[in-house]
C-alpha positions in Angstrom: 141.1 193.8 187.3 139.3 193.0 190.5 140.9 194.2 193.7 143.2 191.8 195.7 143.4 189.4 192.7 146.6 188.8 190.9 146.5 188.2 187.1 146.7 184.6 186.0 150.2 183.6 184.9 150.6 183.0 181.2 151.0 179.4 180.2 154.3 178.5 178.6 152.2 177.3 175.7 150.6 180.7 175.1 151.2 181.5 171.5 152.9 178.2 170.8 150.4 177.2 168.1 150.7 180.5 166.3 154.5 180.4 166.4 154.7 176.9 165.2 152.4 177.6 162.3 154.3 180.7 161.4 157.7 178.9 161.5 156.3 176.2 159.2 155.0 178.7 156.7 158.2 180.8 156.8 160.8 178.1 156.8 159.0 174.9 155.7 159.1 171.6 157.4 162.6 170.5 156.9 163.8 172.0 160.3 160.8 170.5 162.2 161.1 167.2 164.0 158.5 164.5 163.5 156.6 165.3 166.7 156.4 168.9 165.7 154.9 168.1 162.3 152.5 165.8 164.0 151.6 168.7 166.4 150.7 170.8 163.4 148.3 168.2 162.2 146.8 167.7 165.7 146.2 171.4 166.0 143.3 171.0 163.5 141.7 168.0 165.4 142.2 169.5 168.9 141.3 173.2 168.7 142.4 173.8 172.3 144.9 172.5 174.7 148.5 171.3 174.5 148.9 168.5 172.0 152.8 168.3 172.4 152.6 165.3 174.9 150.1 163.5 172.5 152.5 164.0 169.6 155.4 162.6 171.6 153.3 159.6 172.7 152.3 158.7 169.2 155.9 159.0 167.9 157.2 156.9 170.9 154.5 154.2 170.2 154.7 153.9 166.5 158.2 155.0 165.8 158.0 157.8 163.2 155.6 160.3 161.6 155.0 158.0 158.7 154.3 155.0 160.9 151.7 157.1 162.8 149.9 158.2 159.7 149.9 154.6 158.3 148.9 153.0 161.5 145.7 151.0 161.6 142.6 152.8 162.9 142.1 150.2 165.7 145.7 150.8 167.0 145.4 154.6 166.8 142.2 154.8 168.8 144.0 152.9 171.7 146.0 156.0 172.3 144.3 158.3 174.8 143.5 161.6 173.2 143.1 160.3 169.6 139.6 161.0 168.2 137.8 160.0 165.1 138.7 163.3 163.7 142.4 162.6 164.3 142.2 159.2 162.5 140.2 160.7 159.6 142.8 163.5 159.1 145.7 161.0 159.3 144.2 158.9 156.6 143.3 161.9 154.5 146.9 163.0 154.5 147.9 159.6 153.1 145.3 159.6 150.4 146.2 163.2 149.4 149.9 162.2 149.1 149.0 159.1 146.9 146.9 161.3 144.6 149.6 164.0 144.5 152.2 161.5 143.3 149.8 159.8 140.9 149.8 163.0 138.9 153.4 162.1 138.0 152.0 159.1 136.0 151.8 161.1 132.8 150.7 159.6 129.4 153.6 159.6 127.0 156.2 158.8 129.7 158.7 156.1 128.6 158.0 152.7 130.2 160.5 150.3 128.7 161.5 148.2 131.7 160.4 146.8 135.1 162.4 149.6 136.9 160.7 152.4 135.0 157.3 150.8 135.7 158.2 150.4 139.4 159.2 154.0 139.7 155.8 155.1 138.4 153.8 152.7 140.5 155.4 152.8 143.9 153.6 155.9 145.2 150.2 154.3 144.5 150.7 152.0 147.4 151.9 154.4 150.2 150.0 153.7 153.4 147.6 151.1 152.0 146.4 148.6 154.5 144.6 146.2 152.1 145.9 144.6 148.9 145.2 146.8 145.9 146.0 146.2 142.2 147.0 148.7 139.6 147.9 148.4 135.9 150.0 150.5 133.5 149.0 150.3 129.9 151.8 150.9 127.4 151.8 151.2 123.5 154.0 149.3 121.1 156.7 152.0 121.3 156.9 151.9 125.1 155.0 155.1 125.8 152.6 155.1 128.7 148.9 155.2 127.8 147.5 155.3 131.3 147.3 153.9 134.9 144.2 152.1 136.2 143.0 150.9 139.5 141.9 147.3 138.9 140.7 145.9 142.2 140.9 146.2 146.0 141.1 143.1 148.2 141.4 142.3 151.8 144.4 142.6 154.2 146.0 139.4 152.8 144.4 138.9 149.4 143.7 140.8 146.2 141.4 139.8 143.4 143.1 139.7 140.1 140.0 140.6 138.1 140.9 139.1 134.7 137.9 140.5 132.9 138.6 144.1 134.1 142.3 143.9 133.2 141.4 142.7 129.6 138.6 145.4 129.3 141.0 148.2 130.5 143.8 147.1 128.2 141.6 147.0 125.2 140.0 150.3 126.2 143.5 151.9 126.4 144.5 150.2 123.1 147.5 148.8 124.9 150.1 146.6 123.3 151.7 145.8 126.6 150.9 146.1 130.3 152.5 146.0 133.7 150.6 144.8 136.8 151.4 145.8 140.4 149.8 145.1 143.7 150.8 145.5 147.4 151.1 143.2 150.3 149.9 144.8 153.5 151.8 142.2 155.6 155.2 143.7 154.9 156.5 140.9 152.6 156.8 141.6 148.9 157.3 138.0 147.8 154.6 136.9 145.4 152.3 134.1 146.6 151.6 130.9 144.7 148.1 132.3 144.0 149.7 135.6 142.7 151.8 133.7 140.2 149.1 131.3 139.1 146.6 134.1 138.5 149.3 136.1 136.6 150.1 133.1 134.3 146.4 132.6 133.5 146.0 136.3 132.7 149.0 136.2 130.4 147.3 133.4 128.5 144.1 135.4 128.2 145.9 138.4 126.9 148.1 136.6 124.3 145.4 136.1 121.7 144.7 139.8 121.9 148.3 140.6 121.1 148.8 142.3 124.5 151.9 141.4 126.4 151.9 141.3 130.2 155.5 142.3 130.7 155.7 141.9 134.5 153.8 141.7 137.7 155.3 143.6 140.7 154.5 143.1 144.3 155.2 146.0 146.7 155.6 146.1 150.4 157.1 148.6 152.7 158.6 150.7 149.8 160.3 147.7 148.3 159.1 145.4 145.4 159.6 142.0 143.9 159.4 141.4 140.1 157.9 138.1 139.0 160.0 138.2 135.9 163.3 139.1 137.7 162.5 136.3 140.2 162.0 133.8 137.5 158.4 133.2 138.3 157.1 134.2 134.9 158.9 134.3 131.5 160.6 137.5 130.4 158.7 138.5 127.3 160.9 141.5 126.7 163.8 139.2 125.9 162.0 137.4 123.1 
């Protein structure tokens, strides 16, 4: 140490990153608040500095950890301190979570009702900001054959690709199918276009002896069934 110079005082944040990581690894995330979990993520996009204020700012602005991760890129970058790396990592977390849960969609699982189909499909739409369409293919005994991504649309519209649905259903040798797509606007009520396109698709599948049992519309973790809403006929009651 140079003469006549006092040592620099240690920052209150010295060792904070290491302690936070160790706490998470030892005890898991259940005891951590949203802003602390967000801090852990920000450690990897901000190699140096105190990210605690930034984590608090994000939570205050968007309301929760989930809302931060799902926030549109154009809104995230308005927050001072958020970088392209931050946005990329946030969106990566959401995609990893979707793929993690999609592994629960196992061929052979019983799918004999709208509720069972909805339980399998709901994780496919977590964090999506554009309308996206999936299909479950099921055999004559109600056993799942597979789940397929059909199409991806815009913020307020999805393309119900009739040809791709038919091709995938035939490829899976399905006897029945369930469709599901998400509304990024936050309202799960099917549009007139959704209902019209679904009815046309049913007509295209009928000569192939493939039943379209239901079409579900998801938004904010909730869903609306076209069958249960009376928008299309309930084939399962025939």
